[in-house]
N, C-alpha and C positions, 0 to 999 in steps of 0.2 A: 186332394193333396195340397197342402200349404206350400207356397213357393216363396223363396227369399226375394225381396225387392232390392235391386241394385240401382240407385239413382246416379245417373251420369252428371258430370259437371254442368252440361247444357240444361238438363232437367232442373237441377238445383237453382241455376240462374233464372230460368223461366218461372219457377215456383216462387222465388223471392219477388220477382217483378209482379207476378200475379197477386201476391199477398199485399204488396203496397198499393196496387191499382184497384183491386177488388177484394178487400179483406173479408167480405161476406161469403166468399166462395170457399173459405178454409174448411168449413164443416163438410161441404159436398166433396171436396178433394180428399179429405181424410177418409170419409166413408167409402169412396170409390177405390182408394188404395187398399183399404182393408178387404173389400170384396175381391179386388184383383188378386191379392195374395191368397185368399181362400179358394176362389173359383173364378178363373180368368174369363170363363164363358158364361157367367151368371147373366140371366136375361136383363137385369136392370142396367148392366154395363153396355149392352148393345155392341159387344166386341166384334170387330170385323178386320179382315186382312186388307192391307193396302196394296196399291198397284203403282206402276211407274217407278220413279226414282226412290220411292219408299217401299219397294216390293218385298223387302225382307222384314218389314215391320207390320205391327198390328196397331189398332187404335180402339179406344173405348170411350164412352161418354162418362163424364163426371159431373153432370148437371147440364142445365140449359146452356148451350153454346160453349161448353168447356170440355176439352178432349185431352186424353193422355195417349201419347204415342210410345210404343214399347216393342221389345223383341223378347222372344223366348230363348233363353241361353242356358248353358250349364256352367255352374260356378263350383269349382272343386268337384264334389260328388253329388251336389244338389241341383235340382232343376230350379232355375231362377228366372226372374223377369228384369230385364235391363230397361229402366225408365229413361226415355230419350227426350221427351218434351211434354209440356203441358201448356195449354192456352186455348184461345178461341180457334174456331175452324180456320180462319185466315192466317193465324199465327203459326199453327203447327203443320199446315199443308202447304 
């Protein structure tokens, strides 16, 4: 089932920062977002539930040391994914 991706303002800021700092990651990020929309638990994403202060969130891999933090939410009548952050391990956790 395809889910709608809802980028938060924090996600958009971190994605812009990432694009300036590491423009070569754009293709990996785009591929990961497409996979996430199609199948959030695709093996290539290595999706996992987070703990601690991010206990309501999930994370997936978008390439070497590039992670996307997100939540499963409902948007109107659709199942959606709220994109919270993108960046390296240290930046998003």
